[in-house]
C-alpha positions in Angstrom: 55.7 38.9 19.1 52.7 37.6 17.2 50.9 39.7 14.9 47.4 40.7 15.8 44.6 39.4 13.3 41.0 40.0 13.6 40.4 36.7 15.1 43.2 37.1 17.8 42.0 36.1 21.3 42.2 39.5 22.8 39.7 40.6 19.9 37.5 37.6 20.2 36.4 38.0 23.7 35.1 41.2 25.7 32.2 42.1 28.0 29.0 44.0 27.6 27.7 46.8 30.0 26.6 44.2 32.5 29.9 42.6 32.6 28.8 39.3 31.0 31.4 37.6 28.6 30.4 38.0 25.1 31.9 36.7 21.8 32.8 39.3 19.3 33.8 36.7 16.6 30.2 36.7 15.0 31.2 36.6 11.5 31.4 33.9 8.8 30.6 30.2 9.8 30.3 31.1 13.4 27.7 33.9 13.2 24.7 31.6 13.6 26.2 29.8 16.6 27.1 33.2 18.3 23.5 34.5 17.7 22.1 31.3 19.3 24.6 31.6 22.4 23.5 35.3 22.8 19.8 34.2 22.7 20.4 31.4 24.9 22.5 33.8 27.5 19.7 36.6 27.2 17.0 33.8 28.0 18.8 32.5 30.9 19.1 35.9 32.2 15.5 36.9 32.0 14.6 33.6 33.6 16.9 34.3 36.6 15.4 37.8 37.0 11.9 36.3 37.0 13.0 33.8 39.7 14.3 36.7 41.7 10.9 38.6 41.3 9.2 35.5 42.2 11.4 35.0 45.3 10.8 38.7 46.3 6.7 38.3 45.9 7.0 35.2 48.1 8.7 37.1 50.9 6.3 39.8 50.4 3.4 37.5 50.6 4.8 35.8 53.6 5.1 39.1 55.5 1.4 39.9 54.5 0.3 36.5 56.0 2.0 37.5 59.2 0.2 40.8 59.0 -3.2 39.0 58.7 -2.4 36.8 61.5 -1.7 39.8 63.8 -5.0 41.4 62.8 -6.7 38.2 63.6 -5.1 38.2 67.1 -6.0 41.7 67.6 -9.8 41.1 66.6 -9.7 38.2 69.0 -8.4 40.1 71.8 -10.9 42.9 71.1 -13.8 40.5 71.2 -12.6 39.0 74.5 -12.2 42.5 76.0 -15.8 43.7 74.8 -17.3 40.4 76.3 -15.4 40.9 79.6 -16.6 44.6 79.5 -20.4 43.7 78.9 -20.2 41.0 81.4 -19.2 43.4 84.2 -22.0 45.7 83.5 -22.7 49.3 82.7 -19.9 50.7 84.8 -17.3 49.7 82.4 -18.4 51.9 79.3 -14.7 53.0 78.8 -13.6 49.3 78.2 -16.2 48.7 75.8 -15.2 51.8 73.7 -11.5 50.7 73.8 -12.4 47.1 72.7 -14.7 48.5 69.9 -11.8 50.9 68.7 -9.5 47.8 68.8 -12.1 45.7 66.9 -12.4 48.3 64.1 -8.7 48.8 63.8 -8.3 44.8 63.5 -10.9 44.5 60.8 -9.5 47.6 58.7 -5.8 45.9 59.3 -7.3 42.5 58.2 -9.1 44.0 55.0 -6.2 45.8 53.9 -3.8 42.8 54.3 -6.3 40.7 52.5 -6.4 43.1 49.3 -2.6 43.3 49.3 -2.1 39.6 49.5 -4.7 39.0 46.7 -2.8 41.7 44.6 0.5 40.1 45.4 -0.8 36.5 44.5 -1.9 38.0 41.3 1.4 39.4 40.4 2.9 36.2 41.5 0.8 34.2 39.0 1.8 36.6 36.3 5.4 36.2 37.1 5.2 32.4 37.2 3.4 32.4 33.7 6.3 34.5 32.4 8.8 32.2 33.9 7.1 29.1 32.4 7.2 30.8 28.9 10.9 31.8 29.6 11.7 28.2 30.4 10.3 27.2 26.9 12.4 29.9 25.3 15.8 28.7 27.3 15.0 25.1 26.1 14.3 26.1 22.8 17.8 28.1 22.6 19.6 25.1 24.1 17.8 22.7 21.5 18.6 24.9 18.5 22.1 25.3 19.6 22.6 21.6 19.5 21.4 21.5 15.8 24.0 24.2 14.6 26.1 22.5 12.0 29.7 22.6 12.5 31.6 24.5 9.7 33.2 22.3 7.2 36.8 22.6 7.0 38.7 23.5 3.7 40.5 20.7 1.8 44.1 20.8 1.6 46.0 19.5 -1.3 49.0 17.3 -0.4 52.0 17.8 -2.6 
């Protein structure tokens, strides 16, 4: 049975609370390299989180664009109904009122969707800016990991 040292394989590896693999051998020569690996991993995770947020905002934007299209169709239909009702004469007051209600509902829905869409696009732009910054951090972490000097080995005396 091999003896256990502080650098044994089972002590060198573990996982954090998210289940990510982490190195526990951040001592001595390897501490700088370990810190850089952890920084790189954290930057990559933040980048992935921002990408997920961006995808969610894009889906939300798409749904609000569909809602705007629906509101425009409602407004178009309401204007057709009001035109038809006005051409038929005064005996069709009920149709004019219905068209008017449809028109106001369509306008309200269109305005609400436009406001929400503007808000979503603003958030999306902020997330894109953060993502751009995070990509720079990931590249810096990768670049600095490449410049870490390898530890020197001890010279052995030959007898």
